[in-house]
PLY file of the C-alpha trace (Angstrom):
ply
format ascii 1.0
element vertex 154
property float x
property float y
property float z
element edge 153
property int vertex1
property int vertex2
end_header
-0.05 0.07 0.08
1.87 4.32 -1.04
0.44 6.17 0.92
1.46 10.54 -0.15
2.22 13.24 2.05
2.13 15.92 1.11
3.69 18.95 1.92
3.39 22.22 0.94
5.90 24.50 -0.55
6.95 26.77 2.34
7.22 23.49 4.87
9.50 21.96 2.28
13.61 22.29 3.67
16.86 20.56 1.29
16.77 17.96 4.37
13.46 16.31 3.19
15.97 15.32 0.04
18.58 13.31 2.18
17.68 10.36 1.32
18.90 10.75 -1.89
22.74 11.86 -1.29
25.22 8.96 -2.91
26.43 7.86 -6.21
23.77 7.31 -8.44
24.97 6.19 -12.59
22.97 5.70 -15.23
22.32 8.20 -18.25
21.90 10.85 -19.62
19.01 11.00 -22.92
18.60 14.54 -23.87
16.52 15.88 -27.89
19.27 17.33 -29.97
17.20 20.20 -30.75
19.65 20.09 -34.69
18.66 16.93 -36.04
15.00 16.83 -33.57
16.36 12.81 -32.31
17.13 11.81 -28.74
21.16 11.84 -27.86
21.96 9.54 -24.89
25.29 9.67 -22.85
26.50 7.77 -19.75
25.91 10.04 -16.53
27.21 10.11 -12.89
25.88 11.97 -9.99
27.25 12.06 -6.59
24.34 14.61 -3.86
25.39 15.33 -1.16
25.13 18.22 1.53
27.05 20.73 1.92
29.00 21.65 5.52
25.61 22.86 7.40
23.21 20.52 5.74
21.42 23.56 3.92
22.77 23.23 0.08
21.74 20.73 -2.04
24.91 19.39 -4.48
24.94 17.45 -7.06
27.69 17.03 -9.36
27.40 15.60 -12.28
30.12 13.41 -13.78
29.79 12.46 -17.95
32.07 9.50 -18.13
33.10 9.79 -22.73
32.39 14.28 -21.35
34.69 14.77 -19.16
35.11 17.97 -20.43
30.63 18.86 -19.25
31.66 17.35 -15.86
29.90 20.54 -13.25
28.75 20.54 -9.87
25.74 23.31 -8.77
24.48 24.38 -5.51
21.31 24.82 -4.84
19.77 26.74 -1.65
15.92 26.55 -0.56
14.78 30.56 0.42
11.12 30.94 0.40
9.35 28.97 -1.73
12.57 27.91 -4.32
14.71 25.52 -5.41
17.62 27.83 -6.57
15.54 30.59 -9.02
12.80 27.86 -9.55
9.28 27.89 -8.29
8.22 24.73 -5.51
5.75 23.73 -7.46
4.58 20.12 -5.88
6.72 18.04 -3.37
5.51 15.09 -2.15
6.97 11.70 0.28
5.76 8.17 -0.02
6.75 5.88 3.48
9.73 4.27 1.70
11.26 7.86 1.66
10.87 8.74 -1.78
9.78 12.13 -3.55
8.50 13.68 -6.21
9.78 17.29 -6.54
8.55 19.23 -9.00
10.14 23.12 -9.51
9.07 25.73 -12.81
10.94 28.82 -14.48
11.04 31.26 -16.59
13.81 31.02 -19.38
15.15 30.80 -22.50
15.54 27.25 -23.89
16.71 25.47 -28.16
18.85 27.16 -29.98
17.34 30.18 -31.18
16.98 30.68 -27.38
13.90 31.22 -27.55
11.51 32.42 -24.05
10.22 29.23 -22.56
9.06 27.51 -19.50
11.22 25.32 -18.11
9.93 22.28 -15.30
11.98 20.30 -14.07
10.57 17.08 -11.96
13.34 14.65 -9.20
11.89 11.69 -8.71
13.46 9.20 -6.29
12.07 5.64 -5.67
14.06 3.08 -3.70
16.67 2.69 -5.64
16.24 4.90 -8.96
15.87 8.17 -9.25
15.22 10.11 -11.85
15.21 14.08 -13.77
12.98 15.42 -15.68
13.56 18.49 -17.20
11.07 19.20 -19.87
10.32 23.64 -21.44
6.97 25.05 -23.34
8.18 27.82 -25.49
5.98 31.10 -24.92
3.31 30.79 -27.55
2.52 27.24 -26.22
1.08 25.14 -25.16
2.63 21.09 -25.44
5.10 20.39 -23.06
8.90 19.18 -24.55
10.68 16.72 -23.09
14.62 18.09 -23.26
16.30 15.96 -21.08
16.13 13.60 -18.88
18.55 11.51 -16.44
17.17 7.77 -15.32
19.92 6.83 -12.05
20.63 3.87 -10.29
21.89 3.93 -7.32
25.68 2.15 -5.80
26.76 1.99 -3.48
26.13 2.36 -0.12
0 1
1 2
2 3
3 4
4 5
5 6
6 7
7 8
8 9
9 10
10 11
11 12
12 13
13 14
14 15
15 16
16 17
17 18
18 19
19 20
20 21
21 22
22 23
23 24
24 25
25 26
26 27
27 28
28 29
29 30
30 31
31 32
32 33
33 34
34 35
35 36
36 37
37 38
38 39
39 40
40 41
41 42
42 43
43 44
44 45
45 46
46 47
47 48
48 49
49 50
50 51
51 52
52 53
53 54
54 55
55 56
56 57
57 58
58 59
59 60
60 61
61 62
62 63
63 64
64 65
65 66
66 67
67 68
68 69
69 70
70 71
71 72
72 73
73 74
74 75
75 76
76 77
77 78
78 79
79 80
80 81
81 82
82 83
83 84
84 85
85 86
86 87
87 88
88 89
89 90
90 91
91 92
92 93
93 94
94 95
95 96
96 97
97 98
98 99
99 100
100 101
101 102
102 103
103 104
104 105
105 106
106 107
107 108
108 109
109 110
110 111
111 112
112 113
113 114
114 115
115 116
116 117
117 118
118 119
119 120
120 121
121 122
122 123
123 124
124 125
125 126
126 127
127 128
128 129
129 130
130 131
131 132
132 133
133 134
134 135
135 136
136 137
137 138
138 139
139 140
140 141
141 142
142 143
143 144
144 145
145 146
146 147
147 148
148 149
149 150
150 151
151 152
152 153
């Protein structure tokens, strides 16, 4: 039986994501706007918290494209995850969660204005991060990229 606990955005804290800490490996599939076709590559993410436990650190590693490696630290302030508005957060009884954020920005080869949505979904030992884009004037969400990851170690 699955129970969901809904948390209002203002009560969301970085510690609510602590079940995702650790090493993850898998793949990133993204829509190549030039060809209109998906492209998949190996991807690993190491997730940790800052020393004071107020920031969520995601270290991205691409084994075959090391120049693309990066690290992001995100903080929660008010109803924001970094600069993105928290539109949904729910936890399940097994420690999994779904976090959805949105922000206005630009996307595409010609940097068109768009709404960007990120969905972080943790389920036991799998973690997915999906970026969707809805271009200004449109009503259809396009899946821009998706990380599909499995926990390693623990």
